[in-house]
matplotlib code that plots the C-alpha trace (Angstrom):
import matplotlib.pyplot as plt

x = [66.5, 70.0, 72.7, 75.3, 78.6, 80.5, 80.2, 82.4, 85.1, 85.1, 85.1, 87.9, 90.1, 89.2, 90.4, 93.9, 93.6, 91.7, 91.2, 89.4, 87.1, 89.9, 92.2, 89.6, 89.2, 93.0, 93.4, 90.6, 92.4, 95.7, 94.5, 91.3, 91.5, 91.5, 88.4, 86.5, 85.9, 84.3, 83.5, 83.5, 79.8, 79.3, 82.0, 80.5, 76.9, 78.1, 80.3, 77.2, 75.2, 78.0, 78.3, 74.5, 74.7, 77.7, 80.0, 82.4, 83.0, 84.4, 86.4, 87.9, 91.6, 93.8, 95.5, 93.9, 92.9, 91.6, 91.4, 89.4, 89.9, 89.4, 87.0, 88.6, 86.7, 87.6, 86.0, 84.3, 83.8, 80.3, 81.9, 84.4, 81.6, 79.6, 82.7, 83.4, 79.8, 79.9, 83.3, 81.8, 79.0, 79.7, 80.4, 77.7, 79.0, 78.9, 77.5, 79.9, 79.0, 81.4, 80.5, 82.9, 81.1, 77.7, 79.1, 80.5, 77.0, 75.9, 79.0, 77.4, 75.9, 79.3, 82.4, 84.6, 87.6, 85.6, 85.6, 89.2, 90.1, 88.0, 89.8, 93.2, 92.4, 91.4, 94.7, 96.7, 94.8, 95.3, 99.0, 99.2, 97.2, 99.4, 102.4, 100.7, 99.8, 103.5, 104.6, 101.9, 103.2, 106.8, 105.6, 103.5, 106.4, 108.8, 106.4, 104.0, 105.7, 105.7, 102.0, 99.6, 97.5, 100.4, 99.6, 96.0, 96.8, 99.3, 96.6, 94.3, 96.9, 97.8, 94.2, 94.3, 97.4, 95.9, 92.7, 94.7, 96.6, 93.3, 91.8, 95.0, 94.8, 91.2, 92.2, 94.9, 92.5, 89.7, 92.0, 93.3, 89.8, 88.6, 91.6, 90.3, 87.0]
y = [97.0, 98.0, 95.3, 95.9, 95.9, 95.8, 92.0, 92.0, 94.1, 91.5, 88.6, 90.3, 90.4, 86.9, 85.5, 86.5, 84.2, 83.6, 86.7, 87.8, 90.8, 92.9, 91.6, 92.5, 96.1, 96.5, 95.1, 97.3, 100.4, 99.3, 98.3, 100.2, 103.4, 105.8, 104.4, 102.2, 102.1, 99.6, 99.9, 97.2, 97.9, 96.8, 94.1, 91.7, 91.7, 91.2, 88.3, 86.8, 87.2, 85.6, 82.7, 82.2, 82.0, 79.6, 82.0, 82.1, 79.7, 80.6, 78.8, 79.6, 80.4, 79.5, 83.0, 84.7, 88.4, 90.1, 86.8, 84.9, 83.0, 85.0, 84.0, 83.6, 83.7, 81.9, 82.3, 79.1, 78.0, 79.5, 82.8, 82.7, 82.0, 85.0, 87.2, 86.1, 86.7, 90.2, 90.9, 90.0, 92.7, 96.3, 98.5, 100.8, 104.3, 105.6, 108.9, 111.4, 112.4, 115.0, 117.2, 119.9, 120.5, 120.6, 123.2, 125.3, 125.2, 127.1, 129.2, 132.6, 131.6, 131.7, 133.8, 133.1, 132.2, 129.2, 127.7, 128.5, 126.7, 123.7, 123.6, 124.0, 121.1, 119.0, 119.9, 118.8, 115.5, 114.9, 115.6, 113.0, 110.5, 111.1, 110.2, 107.1, 106.0, 106.5, 104.4, 101.8, 101.7, 101.1, 98.3, 96.8, 96.7, 95.3, 92.7, 91.7, 92.4, 88.6, 88.3, 87.8, 90.6, 93.1, 95.0, 95.5, 96.4, 99.0, 100.4, 100.9, 102.7, 104.8, 105.8, 107.0, 109.0, 110.7, 111.4, 113.1, 115.1, 116.3, 117.2, 119.0, 121.0, 121.9, 123.0, 125.3, 126.8, 127.2, 128.9, 131.3, 132.2, 132.6, 134.8, 137.3, 137.7]
z = [92.5, 91.6, 91.9, 94.6, 92.7, 96.0, 95.9, 92.8, 94.5, 97.3, 95.0, 93.0, 96.1, 97.2, 93.9, 95.1, 98.1, 101.3, 103.5, 106.6, 106.6, 108.0, 105.2, 102.6, 104.0, 104.0, 100.5, 99.3, 100.7, 99.2, 95.7, 95.1, 97.2, 94.3, 92.7, 95.1, 98.8, 101.2, 104.9, 107.4, 107.7, 104.1, 103.8, 106.4, 105.2, 101.7, 102.8, 104.5, 101.3, 99.2, 101.6, 101.5, 97.7, 98.1, 96.2, 99.2, 102.0, 105.4, 108.1, 111.4, 111.1, 114.1, 113.9, 116.8, 116.7, 119.8, 121.8, 119.2, 116.0, 112.9, 110.1, 106.7, 103.5, 100.3, 96.8, 95.5, 91.9, 92.0, 93.1, 90.2, 87.8, 89.1, 88.9, 85.3, 84.3, 85.8, 84.1, 80.7, 81.1, 80.0, 83.1, 84.3, 84.3, 87.9, 88.7, 90.2, 93.7, 95.0, 98.0, 97.0, 93.7, 95.5, 97.9, 95.0, 93.5, 96.6, 96.9, 97.3, 100.6, 102.4, 102.1, 99.1, 101.2, 102.6, 99.1, 98.4, 101.6, 100.5, 97.2, 98.8, 101.1, 98.1, 96.4, 99.5, 99.5, 95.8, 96.1, 98.9, 96.8, 93.8, 96.0, 97.3, 93.8, 92.7, 95.6, 94.8, 91.1, 92.3, 94.7, 92.0, 89.6, 92.2, 93.6, 90.8, 87.5, 86.7, 87.4, 84.5, 86.1, 86.2, 83.0, 84.0, 87.6, 86.3, 84.0, 87.0, 89.0, 86.0, 85.6, 89.2, 88.5, 85.5, 87.4, 90.1, 87.5, 86.0, 89.4, 90.4, 87.2, 88.0, 91.5, 90.2, 87.6, 90.2, 92.7, 90.1, 89.0, 92.6, 93.5, 90.9, 92.9]

ax = plt.figure().add_subplot(projection="3d")
ax.plot(x, y, z, "-o")
ax.set_aspect("equal")
plt.show()
């Protein structure tokens, strides 16, 4: 059975401080959105597993949300140990799963302008993501430049920026090539 690496994304965020499930989802979107996603449907079961393994502990916070106390999770020393052990292992290269490429593989089954539209939509999304990453880089510098993690966090955001640049270049080339058809 393949190990669920989402637990390490959650532990990575909890090492920054105690968070509710909602806080984890928000932080994941803020910090990881260009390379990692988590849904509420995956966060809470993982938190339960981590708590069962005593890698996190939870408590009721007195800050009420929706008429009830919120549950806050905190990483434990066992969680830090598990995170460190995982960090020491070489990363498993993820396989690329992109629906657009799968659709392009079957391109002759629909009119060509359908695929041009898909690529233009991706281009628009990438431009917005590139702007978000630039803003994130500015905020990172303004708020966290003194952190010992700053250089590494900056490198992660920079990887996202360069990835956007490469995909935007591909969009331009693909649209130019498809306009010739």
